[in-house]
C-alpha positions in Angstrom: -15.7 7.7 6.2 -17.5 10.2 4.2 -15.5 10.9 0.8 -17.2 9.7 -2.3 -15.2 8.2 -4.4 -14.5 10.3 -7.7 -11.9 8.2 -9.6 -14.1 7.9 -12.9 -15.5 11.7 -12.9 -14.1 14.0 -15.3 -10.7 15.2 -14.1 -9.9 12.5 -12.2 -8.3 9.0 -12.6 -8.6 5.6 -10.7 -5.6 4.5 -8.2 -4.8 1.5 -6.4 -3.3 2.0 -2.9 -0.7 -0.5 -2.0 1.1 -1.0 1.0 4.9 -1.4 0.7 5.9 -3.2 3.9 8.8 -5.6 5.1 7.1 -8.7 4.0 8.2 -10.7 1.0 5.1 -10.6 -1.1 4.6 -6.8 -1.1 6.1 -7.3 -4.7 3.2 -9.2 -5.9 0.8 -6.3 -5.0 3.0 -3.7 -6.7 3.2 -5.8 -9.7 -0.3 -6.5 -10.1 -1.5 -2.7 -9.3 1.4 -1.5 -11.7 -0.2 -3.5 -14.3 -3.8 -2.6 -13.6 -2.7 1.1 -13.5 -1.2 0.9 -17.1 -4.3 -1.0 -18.3 -6.7 1.1 -16.7 -5.1 4.5 -17.4 -4.6 5.1 -13.8 -2.1 5.5 -10.9 -0.6 3.9 -8.1 -0.3 5.1 -4.6 2.3 3.5 -2.5 2.1 3.6 1.2 4.4 3.1 3.9 3.3 3.0 7.4 5.8 3.6 10.3 4.3 2.2 13.6 5.0 4.5 16.4 5.6 3.4 20.0 4.7 5.2 22.9 7.8 7.8 23.6 8.7 8.3 27.1 10.1 12.0 27.4 12.9 10.7 29.0 14.0 8.9 26.0 12.8 11.5 23.4 16.3 11.7 22.2 16.5 8.1 21.4 12.9 8.2 19.9 13.9 11.1 17.7 17.0 9.0 16.2 14.7 5.8 16.0 12.1 8.0 14.1 14.7 9.3 11.6 16.0 5.8 10.8 12.4 4.6 10.3 11.7 7.5 7.9 14.9 6.5 5.9 14.1 2.9 6.1 10.7 4.0 4.7 12.1 6.1 2.0 14.4 3.5 0.9 11.4 0.8 0.7 9.5 3.4 -1.0 12.5 3.9 -3.7 12.6 0.2 -4.4 8.8 -0.2 -4.7 8.4 2.8 -7.1 11.5 1.7 -9.4 9.8 -1.8 -9.6 6.6 0.0 -10.7 8.4 2.1 -13.2 10.1 -0.9 -14.6 6.8 -2.8 -14.9 4.4 -0.3 -16.3 6.6 3.0 -16.9 4.7 4.8 -14.3 5.7 7.1 -11.2 3.7 6.3 -8.3 2.6 8.7 -5.5 4.5 8.2 -2.4 3.0 8.6 1.2 4.8 7.9 4.4 2.5 7.8 7.5 3.2 7.2 11.2 0.4 5.4 13.7 -1.6 2.5 13.7 -1.7 0.7 10.3 -5.4 0.5 10.0 -6.2 4.2 10.8 -3.6 5.4 8.3 -4.8 3.2 5.8 -8.3 4.6 6.2 -7.1 8.1 6.5 -5.2 7.9 3.2 -8.1 6.4 1.3 -10.5 9.3 2.9 -8.2 11.9 1.9 -7.9 10.7 -1.8 -11.1 10.4 -3.6 -9.4 8.9 -6.6 -8.4 5.7 -4.8 -10.5 3.0 -6.3 -9.0 -0.2 -4.6 -6.5 -1.5 -1.9 -4.1 -4.2 -3.4 -2.5 -6.4 -1.2 -0.6 -9.7 -1.4 -1.2 -12.8 0.5 1.9 -14.8 2.0 1.8 -18.5 0.6 3.4 -20.1 3.5 1.9 -21.8 6.2 2.6 -19.0 8.8 -0.7 -17.4 7.4 -1.6 -14.6 4.8 0.4 -11.7 6.5 -0.3 -9.1 9.1 -2.2 -6.8 6.9 -4.7 -9.4 5.4 -5.3 -10.8 9.0 -5.8 -7.1 10.4 -8.1 -6.1 7.5 -9.9 -9.6 7.6 -12.3 -8.0 10.7 -12.9 -4.8 8.6 -13.7 -6.1 5.0 -17.6 -6.1 5.7 -17.1 -2.3 6.4 -14.0 -1.3 4.2 -14.9 1.8 2.0 -13.2 0.4 -1.1 -12.8 -2.9 -2.8 -9.9 -5.1 -1.6 -8.0 -7.1 -4.4 -5.6 -9.8 -2.5 -3.2 -11.4 -4.8 -1.4 -14.8 -4.1 2.3 -14.4 -3.2 2.7 -17.5 -5.4 1.7 -16.1 -8.6 4.6 -15.4 -11.2 4.8 -12.2 -13.2 3.3 -14.1 -16.1 0.2 -15.3 -14.3 -0.4 -11.7 -13.0 0.2 -10.4 -16.6 -2.8 -12.6 -17.5 -4.7 -11.5 -15.1 -4.2 -7.6 -15.3 
């Protein structure tokens, strides 16, 4: 990771990166990031990652159908999240769909956009643990290229409003 952050340089504006996944708590991260962006005069980048599986040539037709369905689901999820962000803060977030390993894709999106100032995630409040992304990132946090903000999945809109 060699990209120097430029989010507060002239001609740039800070952005939050939010991962829109299938967890119940993604909404908390979108809510916080949208409120932060409005207050900071920044933006939000919403990332949906499609994890690809090894594709056997024999089943390439099925794999192509599965990929098309995954892209359709990704766009629908980003539509919901973008609508939520617009309703919260009257912003239109950037939308990114990537395929591959989650950590590789997150790091690549950050590396390619020098205006991304932080990654916002929400933690599952349940007994099953904080969630797959937070668990994945826990081992990388000491070397991560930008700050991580983790929002409790139990925070209400009013509580997040008070923090952002």
